[in-house]
C-alpha positions in Angstrom: 84.3 133.8 148.8 87.4 135.2 150.5 87.2 132.9 153.6 89.9 133.6 156.2 90.6 129.9 156.4 89.1 126.7 154.9 86.1 127.5 152.8 84.2 124.1 153.1 85.1 121.5 155.7 83.6 118.0 155.5 84.4 116.4 158.9 83.1 113.1 160.3 80.5 112.7 157.6 79.2 110.0 155.3 77.5 110.1 151.9 78.1 113.8 151.1 78.0 115.2 147.6 79.2 118.7 146.7 78.2 119.8 143.2 78.8 122.9 141.2 80.6 124.8 144.0 82.5 128.0 143.1 85.1 129.0 145.6 87.4 132.0 145.4 90.1 133.6 147.5 93.2 135.6 146.6 96.2 133.6 145.3 98.4 134.9 148.2 95.9 134.0 151.0 97.4 131.4 153.4 95.5 128.4 154.7 92.5 129.0 152.5 91.8 125.4 151.4 88.8 125.3 149.1 87.4 122.0 150.3 88.9 119.9 153.2 87.6 116.4 153.9 88.7 114.5 157.0 87.4 111.5 159.0 84.7 111.0 156.4 83.6 108.4 153.9 81.8 108.4 150.5 82.3 112.0 149.6 81.9 113.3 146.0 83.1 116.7 144.8 81.6 117.2 141.3 81.9 120.1 138.8 83.6 122.5 141.2 85.7 125.6 140.4 88.2 126.4 143.2 90.6 129.4 143.1 92.5 129.8 146.4 95.8 130.5 148.0 96.1 126.9 149.4 94.9 123.5 148.4 91.9 123.4 146.1 90.9 120.1 147.7 92.6 118.4 150.6 91.9 114.9 151.9 92.9 114.3 155.5 93.4 111.3 157.8 90.6 108.7 158.3 89.0 109.3 155.0 87.8 106.8 152.4 85.8 106.7 149.2 86.4 110.2 147.9 85.6 111.0 144.2 86.7 114.3 142.8 85.4 114.8 139.2 85.3 117.6 136.7 87.0 120.1 139.0 88.8 123.3 137.8 91.6 124.3 140.2 93.9 127.3 140.2 95.5 129.3 141.5 96.4 127.4 144.7 98.5 124.5 145.8 96.6 121.8 143.7 94.8 118.7 145.0 96.4 117.1 148.1 96.1 114.0 150.1 97.4 114.9 153.5 99.2 116.0 155.3 99.3 112.7 157.1 101.2 111.2 160.0 101.0 114.4 162.2 99.8 112.4 165.2 100.0 108.8 166.5 97.2 106.5 165.4 95.8 108.6 162.6 93.5 106.7 160.2 94.7 106.0 156.7 93.3 107.5 153.5 91.8 105.0 151.2 90.1 104.9 147.8 90.5 108.4 146.4 89.8 109.1 142.7 90.6 112.4 140.9 89.2 112.3 137.4 88.7 114.8 134.6 90.4 117.6 136.5 92.0 120.8 135.1 94.7 122.6 137.0 96.1 125.9 135.9 98.6 128.2 137.6 99.0 126.1 140.7 102.1 125.4 142.8 101.5 121.7 142.7 99.2 119.4 140.7 98.5 116.2 142.5 100.2 115.8 145.8 100.5 113.2 148.6 102.2 114.5 151.7 103.2 112.9 155.1 104.7 114.9 157.9 108.4 114.6 158.7 107.5 113.3 162.2 107.9 109.9 163.8 104.3 108.8 163.0 103.1 106.8 160.1 100.8 108.2 157.5 99.1 105.6 155.2 97.5 106.0 151.8 96.1 103.3 149.5 93.8 102.9 146.5 94.5 106.3 144.9 93.6 106.8 141.2 94.4 109.9 139.1 92.9 109.9 135.6 92.4 112.4 132.8 94.1 115.3 134.6 95.2 118.3 132.5 97.7 120.7 133.8 98.9 124.1 132.5 101.6 126.3 134.2 101.9 123.9 137.2 105.2 124.2 139.0 105.3 120.6 140.4 102.8 118.4 138.5 103.1 115.3 140.8 104.5 115.4 144.3 105.0 112.7 146.9 106.5 114.4 149.9 107.3 112.0 152.8 109.0 114.8 154.9 106.5 117.5 154.7 107.4 120.2 157.3 106.5 123.8 156.3 108.9 126.2 158.0 111.0 123.2 159.3 109.3 123.5 162.7 108.5 120.6 165.1 109.8 117.9 162.7 112.6 116.1 164.6 114.9 114.4 162.2 112.3 114.8 159.4 112.2 111.1 158.8 109.1 109.1 158.2 109.5 105.8 160.0 107.9 103.8 157.2 108.9 105.4 153.9 106.8 103.1 151.7 104.9 104.7 148.9 104.4 102.7 145.8 103.4 104.6 142.6 102.0 102.9 139.6 101.5 105.1 136.6 99.4 103.9 133.7 99.6 105.8 130.5 97.2 105.0 127.7 
């Protein structure tokens, strides 16, 4: 509760399951990601409730096999993949599933973001299913020129602006 920065960080891990977490921070608290996953594989976030001033869950470079299920998110910035492409040679993000999620009162819903820098950020195998949103400002965001404060992002152009989005509605 009320962490001064990221509440839970999963870094360079394999086979981690977080279940039933309850994370809380004020809606106006900066950099208070609920759960951040980076350089890890086979991570599950199940049945969590996350209320923060930043991302409820963020998935960073070099991560694969992330399952986020039955999460309640809000307030905050939503569920984010990235930011990616901040440095040369970053690993891609692969196989992320967000399923049976509920977002309320968030700035964003589901977001993929790459820095507006001259490095590539890669994402593949992302699946969003059964996500309910209420009072979400930007339900789905793909930002290939992410640069908060417009600082240190020369030209703000991603060298490989290739994101393919397939939406299946059933």
